[in-house]
C-alpha positions, 0 to 999 in steps of 0.5 A, spaced: 500 500 500 502 506 498 501 512 502 497 518 499 495 513 493 491 508 497 483 510 498 480 507 504 475 503 498 481 501 495 484 498 501 478 494 504 478 491 497 485 489 496 485 487 504 478 483 503 478 481 496 481 474 497 475 472 502 469 473 498 465 471 504 467 478 507 466 482 501 460 485 505 465 487 510 468 492 506 462 495 503 459 496 510 466 500 512 465 504 506 458 506 508 461 508 515 466 512 511 460 516 508 457 517 514 463 520 517 463 525 511 456 527 513 458 528 520 464 532 519 460 536 514 455 538 520 461 539 525 464 544 520 458 548 519 457 548 527 452 554 529 452 556 522 448 550 521 444 550 527 447 544 530 450 546 536 447 546 543 443 541 547 437 537 545 434 538 552 433 530 552 437 524 556 439 518 552 439 511 556 445 512 560 442 518 563 447 523 559 444 530 557 444 529 549 447 534 544 443 536 538 449 533 534 449 526 538 442 525 535 443 527 528 450 523 528 446 517 530 441 518 525 446 519 520 450 512 521 443 509 521 441 512 515 447 510 511 448 503 514 441 500 514 439 499 507 446 496 504 444 489 506 450 488 510 447 488 517 443 484 521 442 490 527 445 495 530 447 498 537 448 505 539 450 509 545 444 513 544 439 507 543 436 503 549 435 497 545 438 493 539 436 497 532 433 492 527 434 493 520 427 495 517 423 489 514 423 492 507 431 492 507 435 487 505 439 484 511 446 481 512 450 477 517 454 483 520 453 487 527 454 494 528 456 497 535 457 505 535 458 511 539 456 516 534 459 522 537 464 521 543 466 527 547 460 531 545 460 535 551 466 539 547 462 540 540 460 547 543 467 549 544 470 547 537 474 541 541 476 535 537 470 529 538 469 523 534 465 517 532 467 510 535 465 503 531 465 496 532 463 490 527 461 483 529 459 477 525 453 472 526 452 466 522 446 468 518 442 474 516 436 473 521 434 479 525 439 481 530 437 480 538 441 482 544 445 476 545 448 476 538 452 482 541 454 480 547 461 477 545 468 478 547 472 483 544 476 478 541 471 476 536 470 483 533 472 483 525 473 490 525 474 496 529 475 503 528 474 511 530 473 517 526 476 524 529 474 530 527 479 535 528 483 540 523 483 534 519 478 528 519 481 522 519 478 514 520 483 510 524 481 502 522 483 495 523 480 489 520 485 485 524 491 486 520 494 492 523 492 499 525 491 504 519 490 511 518 486 515 513 485 522 512 479 525 508 481 529 502 476 534 502 477 536 495 476 529 492 472 526 497 476 520 499 479 518 505 487 517 503 491 512 507 496 517 510 498 513 516 500 506 514 501 500 520 501 505 526 505 502 532 505 505 539 512 506 542 513 501 548 515 507 553 512 513 554 512 519 559 505 522 558 499 520 561 491 521 560 486 521 566 481 525 569 484 527 576 478 530 578 476 523 580 482 522 584 478 521 590 474 515 588 480 512 585 482 505 587 489 505 591 493 502 585 491 507 580 493 513 586 499 509 586 501 510 579 499 517 578 502 519 584 509 516 581 508 520 575 506 526 578 513 526 583 516 525 576 524 525 576 524 525 584 520 518 584 522 511 583 520 512 575 526 517 575 523 521 569 518 527 569 511 525 566 506 530 562 499 530 563 494 531 558 486 531 558 481 532 553 475 529 555 474 525 548 476 518 548 478 519 541 482 525 541 486 521 547 487 515 544 489 518 537 494 522 540 497 515 544 497 512 537 501 517 534 506 519 540 505 514 545 502 514 552 497 511 557 490 513 557 486 511 563 478 511 565 479 506 571 474 503 576 472 508 581 467 508 587 463 514 586 457 510 584 457 502 585 452 501 580 457 504 574 464 502 576 466 506 570 464 511 565 466 507 558 461 502 555 464 496 553 461 494 546 462 500 543 468 504 546 472 500 550 472 494 545 474 497 539 479 502 542 482 495 545 482 492 538 485 498 535 491 499 540 493 492 540 493 491 533 498 497 533 502 494 538 500 497 545 496 494 550 489 494 553 486 492 560 481 493 565 487 494 570 485 486 572 485 483 565 485 484 558 479 488 555 478 484 549 477 477 553 471 480 558 464 477 557 459 482 556 453 481 560 449 487 557 449 492 551 450 498 555 455 495 560 461 499 562 468 497 563 474 500 566 479 502 561 487 502 561 490 502 554 496 505 551 504 503 551 505 496 553 510 498 559 506 503 562 499 499 562 503 493 564 505 497 570 498 499 572 496 491 572 502 489 576 500 495 581 492 492 581 495 485 582 499 487 588 493 491 591 489 485 590 494 480 593 495 485 599 502 486 598 502 493 595 505 499 600 502 505 600 505 511 596 509 515 601 511 509 605 519 509 607 519 502 604 515 504 598 521 506 593 525 500 595 519 496 594 518 499 587 525 499 585 525 491 586 518 491 582 522 494 576 
């Protein structure tokens, strides 16, 4: 594949051309790309198009919806429900499984998506995104909830769009992670970031520190070490970033390394974390792993979690391998009762031992 010459359409045709049984997957990905272009146009128009502001409604998660949450959701559904590739869809903005209309042809794929990740930022012209995940089922019968409740390991494709200074789609079909940039003049997504690889080490972390009082001790331990910088056992200074958009955080990590954390916390026992497993954690975990990174709940691989419901939440720790692995070790220390609180006179010696 040649950077600057390969379109998204050409990419999926060449990657899946030898597998006739997956040709519909390529067509679905092209439909998703068309939806991304339409959402990009709405975001670019912003207040000029009357798209900004609240919709004065809540979604099934109990979150206030922006106008663009609803519009973006409608765009993805309208673009993908008619092509004959899908048996059903799940969206952050819909309570139940979306059934393909009876007059439309059905396929055997399942689409799960967050139509506008980070939508709290849209009124302030900050980068937001769309996240999607694709599963396959054995036949084209109407999708039911149980069809979607599969571990992330079974995903056949995952990706996200980021709407920033340029619009990009970052995609994996299980053969590495590729980045495509929208050529607004030609209307095509062009391969600009082939075979993305995340650096194993990093000196940058991304977490919402306003939640620190609700964190578990292993997370507090890790962040305290990062904040202490060169004077701590880490021996180097760290930078913190936080955009309040998972897509923006992950995109930066893919291109320059880092660790993103939305860990388990104690604020609301009914919601052990903020991010949804099926259409946020799982697709991002697949993208990160295919780029040589690591994605964990803190206590195990995200892609191995067995979902129990379509809007289930999951802790997320992902990014450069060495940092995610360290966070997992700190959770294991805590769970086994062998950890030492940050600030203990034994802490530095013990942490050096754990190196």
